[in-house]
N, C-alpha and C positions, 0 to 999 in steps of 0.2 A: 447912886444915890436917889435919884427919882423912883425905880425898880423897888429898893428900898421903904421908901416913906408908901409906898404905895402899897404893898405889904403888912406894915403897921396901920394901915386904913382899915385895910381887908381884918384886920386882928382884933380893932375896937370894934367894928363891928358885929361881928363872932362875936367877942365876949360878952357886948353890952346885949346881943339876942338872945344868947346860950349864957348865963354865967359858968356854966358846969365844965363849959369846955376852956375857960384861964389856965387852969395849970397846965392842960396841955399846952394852951396856945403861948406858953413862960417858955416851955422847951422848946418848944420847936423855934420858937425867936433865937432859944440860946446857943440850938444846932447851927441856925444859922447863919446868926453871929461868925461863929469858929468856920462853917467852912467857909463864907465869906471874906474871912484874912487869909486860912490858907490858899484860897485861890488867889490873892491878891500878893501873896511872897511866891508861890510858885510863875505867876506874871513876870517878874521883877527880875525873876531867876530867872527865868525865857530870855527876856532881852537882856540880859547881862551876856548871856550867853554867845545872843549870838550878835554883840556889838564885839566880844573881843573873837567870834569868829572872823566877821566880818573887815576888822582892821585890816590882815594882812592883805586882803583885799585889796583892798582903796592905798595902801599905802606902795603897791608893784604899783599897780594901774598910775599912781602919781610920776611914782621912780620913771619908768618906762615911758610917758608923757616927756619929762625931764629932761630924760638921758639918751632919747629919740636916733640921736645921728651917730653918738657915741657908742650905742649897744648899734647901730647898723655899719659902722667902721669897724668896732672890735668882734663881730661875730657872736655876739652875745644870747639871738633873738632866740636858740631853745633853751637856754638858760633858763630865761626872762618869762620863757611860755611854759616852762615846766612849774617853775615855781609859781606862777598863776592857776597852773591846773592846780595842784595842788593844797595853793590856799582857797579856789574854787571847790576842790571836794573837801574841804573841810569846813567850810560854811555850810555846804547841802548837806554833811553829815549831821551838823549843828541845826540848822533849819527842820531837820527831819524828826531831832529828838523834839525838837519846840511845840511841832503839831503837833506829837504823841502825847506829851504832855497838856496841849490846849484841848484835845478832845476826848 
């Protein structure tokens, strides 16, 4: 928001100094507004994807924490380890895609 106001002040000073630049400045503001709207939507979608990928990771950790004794007695450590590795891989893929979108 502060960056947007700074740009607006710069444009106002330029328009007051050189009135012929007013059409160019108006077009630039429209393009800037569209670009910021697209950027905000991409960031929101990226956060949704990351949260969706992180949920299985957190739930598996919680399940293994709560059922630690039962998992140990029944010998299901390899199952939960494989499930944790699969969830971590899915999260890492999502995080990588999010980083690509942002940069």
